[in-house]
N, C-alpha and C positions, 0 to 999 in steps of 0.2 A: 402177169407171170406169177405162179404159185412158186414159194420158196421150197426146196427138198433139201433136207439135211444130207440127204445120202450122197448128192452132188458134192456137197462141202466136204465130207468124209473122204470120198475117192480122191478129192483134190488134195487133200493132206497126206494120203498115203503115196500118191504119185510124186509128191516133192522129195521124198526120199530116194534117192537114185543108186546105182551102183558105186557111184564115186563119193557117197556120203560116209563121214565117220559120225556115228551117234555116240555121243557121251552123256551119261547120265550122272547127276550130282546130287548126293544125299546132304542136304542142308544142315548145318547145325550152328550153335552161336560162336564158337571158337575155332572148330576144325571142320572142313567139309571133306568128304570123300568122293571121288570121281572114278568113272569105270568106263570103257569103250567097246563097241560092237561094230560090226558092219552091217550093212543094209539086210543079211539075212539073219542077224543076230549071233553071229559068231564073235567070241569073246577077241578082243584086240588089245595086246599088251597088259601089263600088270596095274592094278589099281594104284591110285595115288590119293594120299593124304596131304592137305592145304591147309594153311592159315588163314582166317577171314581178315586178311590186310592186303597191301598192294604188293608185298613180297610173294605171299602165297598166291595170289591171283596171277603173279607173272610165272611163276612155276607151273601153273596149271596151263598158261598159254604155250609154254616151252615143250610140255609134254604133249599137248595137242599137235604141235608142229611137228614134232619127231615120230608120232604116230602116223600122220599123214605122209610124211617123207618114206618112212620105211613100209607102207603098204600101199603105196601109190594111190593116196586118196587126195581130191581136191577140196572137197565141201566139208564142212562141219556144221553139225545142230547139237546144240546143248540143252538137254531136258532136265527140270529140277521142279520139285514139288515147292509151291509158294507158302514154306512153314514161316508162321508169324511175319516178321519183318527181316529176317535174317538174309533172305535171298535178293532182296531188293539191290543192294551194292554191287553184288556178285553180277547180277544181270546186267545193270547199267554200264558197268565196267566191261564185259564181254561185247555188248552193243557198240561200245565205241571202238572195239577192236574189230569191228565189222564182221562177228560172228553170230550167226542166227541162234536166238535164244527162245525157248518155248516153256511152258509150264504144263505139268500134268496134275490131276487130281488128286490129292492125298487118300481119297476113299478108294479110288481106282487102283492105287499103289497097295494100299492094304488088302483089297480083294483078291490081287493077283500074285500074291507074295508066293503061293505055292506051286506056281506054274514052272519053276526052273527045277525044283529038287523034291516037289511031292512033300514038302515038310511045313510044319507052321511056324519054324524057326525063324528068326529075325536079327538081323545084323545090318550095320552101315554099306558093307561091301554086298551084301545081298540085295538091299534095296535098290543100289544103284544100277543093277542088271535088271531088276523089274522095272525100273524107269525108263532104261534102254529099250526093253522090249515092248513097251507102251508106247514110246517115240515112233520106233520102226514101224509100227502097225497103224500109225496115223490118229492116236487117241490122245491128242494133244491140243493146246491152244497157244496161240500167238501172244507175245508179249506186246501190248499195245505202246506205240510211241505216244505217251501223253505229255501234252504242251504244258508250258508252265501254268497256264489260267486253269486247267481241269486239274493239275496235281494241287496248285493252291486250295481248290474248292474241296478237294478230297481231305486235305490236311485240316482245314478250318471246319468242316462238317464232323471229323472226329472228334476235333476240339469241342465243339459243340455239344456234341453227346455226352463227354465226359461232364461239361458244365450242368447239362441238365439234369443229369444222375445226381450230382451235388445238390442241386436246388431241390429236386424232388426231395432227397432224404432230408434236407433242412426242414422244408415243410411238414414232412411226416413226424418229424421230432417236434416240431411246435404244436402240431395237433396233439402228440401224446402230452406235451406239456400241459397244455389248456384242459385236456381231459382229466388231469391230476388235479391241477390248481383252480381253474376257473372254468369249468364245464358251461356255466350257464352263458358264457360269452356268445356261443352259437345262437342263443335265442336272439342277439341283437344283430349279429354279424353271420349270416350263413355260412361264408367262406372266410377260412382264416386268413388268406392270402388279401383279402380285402383291405384298400388303404386305411379305411377305418378300424378294422380289427388290428391291424399292425401298429397304427397310431397309439391305440387304447393301451395296447402290450407295452409301448416304449413309454407311455406317460404314467400308467395305472397297472403295474404288473400283476398285482394281487388284489382279489375283491376288497381286502381289509382297508385298503388305500382309496376305496371309493365310498365307504360307510360313510363318511363326514363330509363329503363332497356336496355340493350345490350344482344343479344343472348347470348354471352359466360358467361356473369355473372348469366344468369337463369341456364346454364348447369352447373356451378360451384355450384350454390346452390344445384341443385339435386344431384350432385356428394357427396356432404356432408353428405347426409342421405340416399343415395340409392347405393347399388352396382352396379346396371345395371339400367342405367338410358336412358332416351329418347334423342335423337341426336338432331342435329341443325334443321333438318326439324321442329320437333314438336316446338322447341323455337322460330323459326320464325312465326310460326302459333298461338302460344300463345300471343306473342307481339302485333300480327296484330289484333287478336280478341278483346283483351284488351283495345286496342285504340279506339274501335268501340263499347265498351260495353254500353248497356242499363240500367245495375244493378242501383239500388238507390245510391245515393251519401249523403244521410242524416244518421246521428246517426251512422255513420260508426264505431266509438270507441266501441258503445255497440255492434254492429254486430261481431266486431272481438273479443271483449270478449265472445260473445254468441259461436263464431265457437270454440274458445279455450276450453272452456267448453264441447262442441260436439266431440272435438277430443280426449280429455281425456276420455269420456265417451266410446266411439269408441275402443280406445285403451285398457281401462279395459276389455270391452267385449270380444275383441278378444284374450287376454292374458287369460282371464277365460277359454273361449272355447278350446284354445290350451291345458290348464291345465286338464280340465275335460275330454277331448277326450284322453289325454294320460292317466289318470285313467282308462278309459273305455276300452282301449287296454290292460292295464295290467290285468284287471278283467277277460276279455276275454280269456287271455292266459291261465287261471287256470281252464278253462271248457275243459274237455277232447273231448269232440265230436265237439267243437266250431271250431277247425282247419280243421276237415273233412267237416264241413259246408262251410268253407270259400274257400274250394277249388273248391266251384261252381262259374263257371265265372258269374260276374255280382253282386254277394254277397258281398255287403260293411261290414265293420266293425261295423259301427255306424247302419246299418239296422239290422243286426244280433244282436247285443246287446240290441236294442229295443225290439225286438221279444222276446229275451230269458229273458229280464228283465220284461217283461209284462207276458209272459207264464209262467216263471220259467223252471224247468227241463222237456224237450219235452220227454225225455224216459217215463215219467209218464203219458202220454197220451195213450190210448188204440188205438187210430186212428187218421189220420190227420182231419176227420170230428169232432173229439172232440175239436181240436184246432181252428177250424172254428167257432164252436158253442162258444166256450171261448171268440172268438174275436166278436162274434155277427154277423159273416158272413153267417149263415146258413139262407135257404130260408124260407120265409113267405108266404101264400099264403091265400086269401079270397075267398071263393066260396060259392055258395047255389042253390042247384036245378040245373036248366040249365045255371044258371049265373056264370061265372068264372072269379074272378078278375086277376089282374096282380100279377105276381110272383116278391116280392121284396126282399132285404137282410133286415133282422129283426132289426139289429143293437141293439140287446139285448146283450150286452158284452163290452169288454175293448175297447174302443174308441182308444186308444193309439197303443194298439197291432194291431187293423184293418189298422191304418196309417202305420205302419211300415210293414206289410204284402203288403199292396198296393204299397207302395215305392219301395220294393224289388222286387216285380212282374214286375214292370215298368221297373227297372233296367235290368232286366233279359231278358225281351221283347226287350229291345235295344242292350244288350252285349252279350248275351247267344246264341249261334246258335241254339240249340235244342228248347229253349222257343220261339225264333225268327221265326223258322220254324214252330211250333204249332200255333203261333197267326195266321202265314200267312194262314196256312190251315183252322183254323176256320172262318176267315173271307172270303177267296176268294173260298173256297171248299163249307164249310157248310154255307155260306152266314150268319154268325152272325154278329151282331153288335160288334163294337170294343170293348165296355165296358164289354158286357156280355163276350167276349172272354179272356178279362182281369181277370174277375170274375172266370172264368173256370181255369184260369192258376194258381190263388190264391189257388184254392183247390188242384191244383197238388203238388204246391209248400209246401202246408201244409202237404200233403201225404208224399212227400220226406223227408221234415224235421224230421217228427215224425219217419219214417222208419229209416233213417240213425241214430238218435239218440238212439231207442230203440235196433237195431241190431248192433250197433258200425261198420256200414259198411262205406266205401268211396263212393262217389258219382260216378256212372256209367250212363254215358250218353247214352249207347245202352239199358239200362232198359226203357227208356222213349218209349212211343207208336210210332213206326213209321209212318210217315206222307207219305200218298200216294202222288207221284210226280205228280205235275200240267201238265196238256197236254200242248204242245208247241203250 
């Protein structure tokens, strides 16, 4: 059965009944603004401004109950923009009060701000009405009830992104330092992150400290901090390039102090990354269907953790296309009359989920024989561009993930569409 987005859209519209009070909330750091309409979009009551704390939330609930009583309305649906992280506490508090909470796309709110008054003006009270109109018309998304395991993954992967950025920054600064003080080090170690290169920077920060050294002294130094160290050939080459170095010879004490701090930052980032990835692995092991997804050759724990952290429980998606839409990987087309524009990816969804789905698919294309064959078939037989083929494989991966999660099945390579063998 093919998945049709129109059926989902109709269901969202039908959920808003004549007994619904539709509340739009404009989210901010300290004060939120709420306004209500009925199912036809007629404004109900006056707007309310409330604080982002327990007392403010209680005043919002009292305001909602009063409007329900005065207008003979039994149900309430609250819509809000997922602005930063300020909406999370309010949404969880309302869910505990058994009030339905949905989110609307901030981009959609911006595009529809002139619907009410045909003006480009913007205010908190106007935005709430725009949110109300979007919700009553069915253009909203449900707030998924994320279990602790999936929320833990999301927090850990967000933390990992921060640590990786710091690690990359420290590596870039180390590369800059080497370019200035000891550029010839790359002739010995191609990668500055290599254990031998880092050990050399710790023991012999500048070329001048190597000018009077003997090969056995260099090797002894490496042995003191490395289990497996480079041999005599590397030591001789290091001494040779150090004696001909064109690196700066001024302010060496300052450069050495700078290097010491860079190495400390690098060590700290590496340690943090190891710790957070250990936590990610432990959290992933507590998710039942994660082990079955990891049996797919080419899927790494980090990629899977990133996908599950952003998407949540995959068994809650009705189809793989729902996961693609959640990530903003569904297609968008602009056409009119005889003119047909280029079909592009919408990018109206979670950017981090898009990134991990793409990275997972690239890994599969390189390591998984079934995906490798599909990609080859798309490019050589169907004459697709390589990137278009990758996007098609992302859709297949999404459907496989959702199917395995919903049915609790194991991965079966035979179920992938067979590829017609290429003519010799």
